[in-house]
Backbone bond lengths (Angstrom), bond angles and torsions (degrees), N, CA, C in turn:
res aa  C-N    CA-C-N  psi(-1)  N-CA   C-N-CA  omega(-1)  CA-C   N-CA-C  phi
1 M - - - 1.427 - - 1.524 110.45 -
2 I 1.327 116.20 -41.93 1.461 120.19 179.94 1.527 110.51 -62.23
3 E 1.314 117.00 -43.11 1.471 121.46 178.89 1.537 110.29 -60.42
4 F 1.332 116.51 -44.92 1.465 121.90 179.60 1.528 109.86 -59.60
5 C 1.325 116.75 -47.21 1.465 120.95 -178.75 1.523 111.65 -63.76
6 R 1.306 116.67 -41.45 1.475 119.37 177.66 1.521 110.93 -62.73
7 K 1.313 115.74 -41.39 1.473 120.90 -177.69 1.526 111.31 -60.48
8 I 1.320 117.60 -41.22 1.469 119.65 -177.95 1.530 112.42 -103.17
9 K 1.342 115.35 17.44 1.462 123.25 172.53 1.527 113.61 60.99
10 I 1.330 115.50 47.28 1.463 121.55 171.74 1.518 107.01 -101.86
11 E 1.308 116.01 130.05 1.460 120.25 178.94 1.526 108.74 -96.33
12 L 1.317 116.37 119.37 1.448 121.55 179.06 1.521 110.23 -82.67
13 I 1.317 115.67 138.53 1.456 121.26 178.70 1.522 107.66 -127.83
14 A 1.312 116.23 129.53 1.465 120.98 176.23 1.525 108.47 -105.93
15 L 1.313 116.21 126.35 1.460 120.95 178.00 1.517 108.99 -105.46
16 Y 1.319 116.05 138.35 1.456 119.67 174.81 1.519 108.98 -68.64
17 P 1.326 118.54 147.82 1.467 121.67 -175.66 1.526 114.75 -52.82
18 N 1.304 118.67 -39.81 1.462 120.85 -177.12 1.518 113.32 -99.55
19 A 1.319 117.44 13.22 1.459 120.70 -176.28 1.522 112.93 -90.80
20 T 1.320 118.50 -4.40 1.462 119.54 -172.87 1.520 112.96 -65.49
21 H 1.317 119.46 -29.67 1.463 119.11 179.13 1.530 111.81 -70.47
22 Y 1.327 117.86 -18.96 1.460 121.40 175.39 1.530 111.93 -86.49
23 T 1.296 116.06 -20.58 1.469 120.14 -174.93 1.516 110.75 -122.06
24 H 1.320 117.11 47.36 1.459 122.41 -176.05 1.528 111.80 -57.30
25 Y 1.325 117.35 -40.71 1.460 120.15 -178.98 1.525 111.91 -62.84
26 I 1.325 117.95 -33.39 1.468 120.75 177.36 1.516 109.71 -67.12
27 I 1.310 117.56 -40.23 1.458 121.67 179.93 1.517 110.33 -61.76
28 I 1.322 117.15 -41.84 1.464 120.71 178.82 1.518 110.18 -62.03
29 I 1.320 116.99 -43.51 1.462 120.96 179.44 1.521 110.85 -64.34
30 L 1.315 116.47 -42.31 1.462 120.28 -176.37 1.520 113.64 -79.37
31 Q 1.311 118.24 -12.98 1.449 120.26 -177.70 1.526 111.19 -60.57
32 S 1.323 117.46 -38.51 1.465 120.37 176.35 1.521 111.00 -59.92
33 L 1.327 115.97 -39.64 1.456 119.43 177.14 1.513 111.24 -65.06
34 D 1.315 116.10 -39.72 1.458 120.12 -179.13 1.521 110.65 -60.59
35 V 1.312 116.33 -47.58 1.457 120.74 -177.76 1.519 111.29 -73.29
36 A 1.317 117.01 -47.96 1.461 121.01 -172.70 1.511 113.86 -76.45
37 I 1.315 117.15 -42.22 1.457 119.28 -170.70 1.515 112.56 -106.49
38 F 1.322 117.00 -52.62 1.457 118.52 -174.26 1.524 111.79 -65.64
39 H 1.330 117.13 -39.38 1.457 120.17 178.03 1.533 109.88 -64.18
40 L 1.328 115.57 -46.65 1.461 120.17 177.55 1.523 110.55 -60.80
41 F 1.337 116.11 -45.57 1.454 119.07 -177.80 1.524 111.87 -64.94
42 K 1.337 118.21 -36.65 1.465 120.51 176.58 1.523 110.47 -57.51
43 N 1.329 116.27 -42.25 1.466 119.92 178.48 1.525 111.82 -66.64
44 V 1.334 116.33 -42.90 1.465 120.97 178.89 1.527 110.17 -64.21
45 W 1.337 116.83 -40.94 1.462 121.50 179.64 1.529 110.89 -64.08
46 K 1.332 116.71 -45.46 1.472 120.64 178.02 1.526 110.74 -58.87
47 E 1.325 116.17 -41.94 1.469 120.44 178.82 1.527 110.82 -64.52
48 A 1.332 117.08 -42.03 1.469 120.92 178.81 1.528 110.80 -62.47
49 I 1.328 116.70 -43.24 1.469 120.95 178.12 1.526 110.65 -63.31
50 N 1.329 116.19 -46.50 1.469 119.77 179.56 1.521 111.56 -60.77
51 N 1.338 116.86 -42.17 1.468 120.13 177.95 1.523 111.07 -63.38
52 W 1.341 116.04 -41.54 1.465 119.72 178.95 1.524 110.56 -61.57
53 R 1.322 116.37 -42.93 1.470 120.51 179.92 1.521 111.57 -63.61
54 L 1.326 116.67 -39.15 1.468 119.94 178.13 1.524 111.39 -65.51
55 E 1.330 115.97 -39.09 1.467 120.56 -178.51 1.526 112.61 -77.77
56 N 1.316 117.63 -20.23 1.467 122.12 -175.49 1.525 111.05 -125.99
57 E 1.296 115.86 55.70 1.466 120.99 -176.73 1.522 112.10 -50.54
58 G 1.308 114.79 128.59 1.448 120.26 175.26 1.515 115.63 80.15
59 E 1.334 117.94 -14.61 1.469 120.37 -179.94 1.526 109.52 -79.37
60 R 1.293 115.52 140.36 1.462 121.57 179.06 1.529 109.63 -79.81
61 F 1.319 116.84 136.12 1.467 121.68 177.92 1.523 108.39 -76.01
62 K 1.325 115.93 113.03 1.465 121.32 -176.24 1.528 110.65 -103.58
63 R 1.315 114.15 162.73 1.460 122.47 -177.42 1.532 112.33 -53.22
64 E 1.311 117.58 -40.88 1.469 119.97 -176.89 1.535 113.21 -69.82
65 K 1.313 117.35 -12.05 1.478 121.62 176.82 1.527 111.16 -85.78
66 F 1.343 117.08 -17.25 1.460 121.32 -173.30 1.535 112.59 -62.06
67 A 1.318 117.89 -55.42 1.474 121.32 -174.80 1.527 112.86 -61.02
68 P 1.347 119.30 -46.64 1.467 117.86 177.74 1.533 113.24 -61.26
69 L 1.320 116.41 -37.98 1.462 119.54 179.31 1.526 110.86 -70.89
70 L 1.330 116.78 -36.69 1.459 120.93 175.73 1.525 110.59 -62.11
71 E 1.313 116.58 -41.74 1.467 120.40 178.27 1.526 111.21 -61.18
72 I 1.314 116.84 -42.91 1.471 121.07 178.02 1.530 110.03 -60.79
73 A 1.333 115.83 -45.80 1.466 120.01 -179.39 1.529 110.96 -63.40
74 L 1.324 117.61 -45.60 1.468 120.89 -179.99 1.522 111.98 -63.66
75 N 1.323 116.54 -39.17 1.461 120.28 -179.48 1.528 113.01 -72.08
76 S 1.322 117.35 -14.77 1.464 119.89 -177.77 1.532 112.58 -84.25
77 I 1.330 117.54 -7.00 1.459 119.65 177.80 1.530 109.75 -121.70
78 N 1.324 115.81 149.60 1.460 121.76 -179.70 1.527 108.65 -93.91
79 L 1.327 116.01 85.30 1.461 121.34 -176.60 1.520 112.75 -60.36
80 T 1.306 117.43 -40.84 1.469 120.94 -178.24 1.518 110.76 -58.89
81 K 1.307 116.67 -47.93 1.462 121.32 -179.19 1.537 111.03 -63.41
82 I 1.321 116.93 -43.71 1.463 121.44 -178.31 1.527 111.16 -65.45
83 I 1.332 116.61 -45.17 1.462 120.11 -179.53 1.517 111.37 -63.84
84 K 1.323 117.18 -45.45 1.470 120.01 178.92 1.522 111.36 -61.08
85 K 1.311 116.64 -39.94 1.452 120.88 -179.70 1.534 111.66 -64.77
86 R 1.329 117.18 -39.70 1.462 121.69 -177.61 1.515 113.04 -75.42
87 F 1.324 117.64 -33.06 1.454 119.66 -177.52 1.506 110.95 -100.56
């Protein structure tokens, strides 16, 4: 994920759990992302996992399966269009 973000010039920011009251303006800015992208991506991710489980009955989901499945999920949505529309 870090490599992907660096490649397309996304700066990742980690907030401490109790730091949100100090950074209220950041929360307001990120709220659009939460609704537009993260909510959508959660649904896409759940669908990708469910499809994988159907195709791989009985197989355990291992760590090495995560990145390829994440790539499939990310490629299935048009992030550029969604972000531009929200901002």
